[in-house]
C-alpha positions in Angstrom: -0.7 0.2 -0.2 0.8 3.9 0.2 1.1 5.6 2.7 0.9 9.8 2.8 0.4 12.1 5.8 -2.7 14.1 4.3 -5.3 13.5 6.9 -5.4 12.9 10.9 -2.0 13.0 12.3 -0.2 13.8 15.5 0.1 17.3 14.2 -1.8 19.7 12.2 -0.6 20.3 9.3 3.1 20.5 9.2 5.6 22.7 8.1 6.4 22.2 4.5 6.1 25.7 3.2 2.4 25.3 1.8 0.4 22.7 0.9 1.3 21.4 -2.2 -0.2 22.8 -4.9 -1.9 20.4 -7.6 -3.2 18.3 -4.9 -5.0 15.1 -5.3 -5.6 13.9 -2.0 -7.3 16.5 0.1 -7.1 16.5 3.9 -9.5 14.7 5.7 -12.0 16.1 8.6 -10.8 14.5 11.8 -12.7 10.7 12.3 -14.7 11.1 15.1 -14.6 7.3 16.0 -13.0 4.3 14.0 -14.6 1.7 12.2 -14.5 -1.3 14.3 -13.5 0.1 17.4 -16.1 2.4 18.5 -13.2 4.7 20.6 -13.4 8.3 20.1 -10.0 10.2 18.8 -8.9 12.0 22.5 -8.9 15.2 22.9 -4.7 16.0 22.3 -4.8 13.5 19.1 -3.3 13.6 16.0 -4.4 15.4 13.6 -3.1 16.6 10.5 0.9 16.2 11.1 2.6 17.2 7.6 1.7 19.4 4.6 -1.4 18.2 2.6 -0.2 15.3 0.1 -0.3 15.9 -3.4 0.6 14.8 -6.7 4.8 16.7 -6.9 4.6 14.7 -3.0 3.7 11.3 -4.4 5.9 11.9 -7.3 8.8 12.9 -5.3 8.7 9.5 -3.2 11.4 7.4 -4.8 10.4 3.9 -6.2 11.5 1.0 -4.4 10.6 -1.9 -5.7 8.5 -2.3 -2.7 5.4 -0.3 -4.3 2.2 -1.8 -6.0 1.9 -1.4 -9.9 -0.9 1.3 -9.3 1.6 3.4 -7.6 4.8 3.2 -10.5 2.0 5.2 -12.5 2.7 7.9 -9.8 6.3 7.3 -10.0 7.3 6.4 -13.4 10.3 8.1 -14.8 12.1 9.3 -12.1 15.6 8.7 -12.1 16.2 6.3 -8.5 19.6 7.0 -7.1 21.3 3.8 -5.8 21.1 3.0 -2.3 24.9 3.0 -1.4 24.1 3.5 1.8 26.8 2.0 4.5 25.3 -0.3 6.9 24.9 1.8 9.7 24.2 6.1 9.2 24.8 8.2 12.1 22.3 11.0 12.0 23.2 13.9 14.2 20.2 15.1 16.7 19.5 18.8 17.9 16.8 19.2 20.4 15.5 22.8 20.9 13.0 22.9 24.2 11.0 25.8 23.9 9.3 26.8 27.6 6.6 29.0 28.5 5.7 31.7 30.7 3.2 29.6 32.9 3.3 27.1 35.5 3.8 23.9 34.4 5.3 25.3 31.0 8.6 26.7 32.4 10.1 23.1 32.5 8.8 21.1 29.9 12.2 18.7 29.4 15.1 18.4 31.3 18.4 16.6 30.1 17.1 13.0 31.4 13.5 13.2 29.6 14.9 14.2 26.0 17.9 11.6 26.4 15.1 9.1 27.1 13.6 10.1 24.2 16.2 9.7 22.0 16.4 5.8 23.0 13.0 5.4 22.7 13.9 6.7 19.0 16.8 4.6 18.5 14.7 1.3 19.8 12.4 1.5 17.4 14.5 1.8 14.7 16.5 -1.1 15.9 14.1 -3.4 15.8 12.8 -2.9 19.4 9.5 -3.1 20.9 8.4 -6.3 19.0 9.4 -9.3 17.1 7.4 -7.8 13.6 9.3 -4.5 14.2 11.9 -4.2 10.8 15.9 -3.1 11.4 16.8 0.3 9.6 20.5 1.3 9.8 19.8 4.7 11.2 21.2 5.5 14.4 20.0 8.9 15.9 23.1 10.6 17.8 22.3 13.8 20.4 24.4 16.4 19.5 23.0 19.0 21.6 20.1 20.5 23.8 18.8 24.1 23.7 16.6 25.9 25.4 14.8 28.8 25.0 12.0 31.0 27.0 8.9 32.3 24.1 5.7 32.4 24.6 4.7 32.3 21.5 7.0 29.4 20.5 6.2 27.4 23.2 2.4 27.4 21.8 3.6 27.6 17.7 2.4 24.8 15.6 2.0 23.9 11.6 2.4 26.0 9.3 2.0 29.0 11.2 4.5 32.2 11.4 5.6 31.6 15.2 6.4 28.0 14.4 8.5 29.6 11.0 10.5 31.9 13.1 11.3 29.3 15.9 12.6 26.5 12.9 14.5 29.7 11.3 16.2 30.8 14.5 17.3 28.0 15.5 18.0 24.9 13.4 21.3 23.6 13.4 23.1 21.5 11.2 22.6 20.0 7.4 19.9 18.1 5.6 21.1 14.9 7.3 20.9 16.3 10.5 17.6 16.0 12.6 16.5 18.6 14.5 13.6 18.3 17.5 11.5 21.1 18.7 9.7 20.2 21.9 7.0 22.2 22.7 3.2 22.4 24.0 2.0 21.1 20.9 0.0 24.2 19.3 -2.8 26.7 20.9 -4.1 26.2 24.7 -6.7 24.1 24.8 -6.0 22.2 21.2 -2.6 21.0 21.5 -1.4 18.4 18.9 1.0 14.9 19.6 3.6 16.5 17.0 3.9 17.2 12.9 7.0 17.1 10.8 8.4 18.3 6.9 9.2 15.7 4.3 12.4 15.2 3.1 11.9 16.5 -0.3 10.5 19.5 1.1 14.0 20.1 2.9 15.6 21.9 -0.2 13.2 24.2 -0.9 12.9 25.2 3.1 15.9 24.4 4.7 15.7 26.3 8.2 12.0 25.0 7.9 13.2 20.8 8.0 12.6 19.0 11.2 10.0 17.5 13.7 8.1 18.6 16.8 6.9 16.7 19.9 4.6 17.9 22.3 6.6 17.5 25.5 3.5 15.7 27.3 3.8 13.2 24.3 7.5 12.6 25.5 8.7 9.8 27.7 7.1 10.0 31.4 4.7 12.8 29.5 0.9 13.6 30.7 -1.1 12.2 27.8 -2.4 8.7 28.6 -2.3 6.3 25.7 0.5 8.9 24.5 2.8 9.2 27.0 5.7 6.3 26.4 7.1 8.5 23.4 5.9 6.2 19.9 5.5 10.4 18.7 8.7 11.0 18.2 9.0 7.9 15.5 5.8 8.5 13.8 7.4 12.0 13.1 10.8 10.8 12.0 9.1 7.7 10.0 7.3 11.2 8.0 10.8 13.1 8.1 12.6 9.8 6.3 10.4 9.7 3.9 7.1 7.5 5.0 3.4 8.5 4.8 0.5 7.6 6.9 -0.7 3.8 6.7 -4.2 5.3 5.9 -3.3 7.7 2.9 -5.8 7.7 0.5 -8.0 5.3 2.6 -8.7 2.1 0.7 -7.9 3.7 -2.4 -4.9 2.9 -4.6 -2.1 4.3 -4.5 -2.4 4.3 -0.8 0.5 5.1 1.1 2.8 3.4 -1.4 4.5 0.4 0.0 3.5 -2.5 -0.9 3.5 -4.5 2.3 1.6 -2.3 4.2 -2.5 -3.1 4.0 -5.3 -0.7 3.1 -6.5 1.3 5.6 -9.5 3.9 5.3 -9.6 5.5 8.7 -6.9 5.7 11.5 -6.8 3.8 14.7 -7.1 6.3 17.8 -6.9 2.8 19.8 -5.4 -0.7 18.9 -8.6 -3.0 18.0 -6.8 -5.5 16.1 -9.8 -7.0 14.1 -10.6 -3.7 12.4 -10.5 -4.4 9.0 -11.8 -1.3 7.1 -10.7 -2.2 3.6 -12.2 -5.4 1.4 -8.1 -5.7 -0.2 -6.0 -8.3 1.8 -5.0 -7.6 5.7 -6.4 -6.2 8.3 -5.5 -2.5 9.3 -2.2 -2.1 10.7 -3.0 -0.6 13.7 0.7 -1.9 15.0 2.9 0.1 12.8 4.6 3.2 13.7 2.9 5.3 11.3 -0.9 4.9 12.1 -2.3 6.8 15.3 -3.1 4.3 17.2 -1.8 4.4 21.4 1.7 4.1 22.0 1.4 0.7 23.8 0.2 -0.4 20.5 2.5 0.9 18.1 5.6 -1.5 17.5 7.0 -2.0 13.8 7.6 -0.9 10.2 7.5 -2.8 7.9 10.5 -4.1 5.1 9.1 -1.9 2.4 8.8 1.0 4.7 12.4 0.5 6.0 13.8 0.4 2.0 11.2 3.5 0.9 13.4 5.4 4.1 16.6 4.2 2.4 15.8 5.3 -0.9 14.4 8.7 0.4 17.5 9.3 2.8 19.9 8.8 -0.2 18.2 11.0 -2.8 17.5 13.8 -0.2 19.4 13.4 2.8 23.0 12.7 1.7 
């Protein structure tokens, strides 16, 4: 199947400049209940966490040999780089923690919590959390943690001007460096878990490249069912070139990965019997690129890992 991120993710929008022109898949409204589960989406849930996915985005995704026949109609004619990556790829990580001015916002994430987040991230990318998870070649090395007290940036999110100013001021490193912004997840009363940019948008807006994470969704956070840290794995998956497993619903080309079953709606719980499309396979509720509870998310597929390798080789080397 083919995953994109244009609908209901753990953040709203993204920071890839603006919605892609010529979009063929418009963002869907947040789904109140997931078919087969009956569980309403929580107040702080994964809204749109990337820019709307359009034809230009689908065309930018490198073909891996793992895509379906219908997906290749979007990819025909693209020159694909050879995947000549080393066995281990070290990615430098710069974490920017934004403090607010109110009680409870002044110390959102100390060094111990940031390092714990990096351990969760590396574990997820190294085949941890379940035997079904596919190991990747990527190691995320923490280079620096910095702290900034700025009320506007603490509540920045999505494509807003505060978000862009924050990233432009704090971004470090080149196209292969991961910048993680930790803040309050957006406006008071309507926060989200995180948001991110795609690798093919980096060249267009290099200072806006990176991942944002709501500190409440970090390890030891306060968001029930989203406090084990898998938000950062999900968002870095987008940063590495993956789309949502529910991209396009039951309609090809889906998420452009052949071994992720089609899924009509995001999962907001952990209904392992959910099967919202007639195509083979039940909904991939355990996949890191779905919206299930952290306790449910535990795997990348081989096709997704191949997609990340191709995207990294093409856009982040």
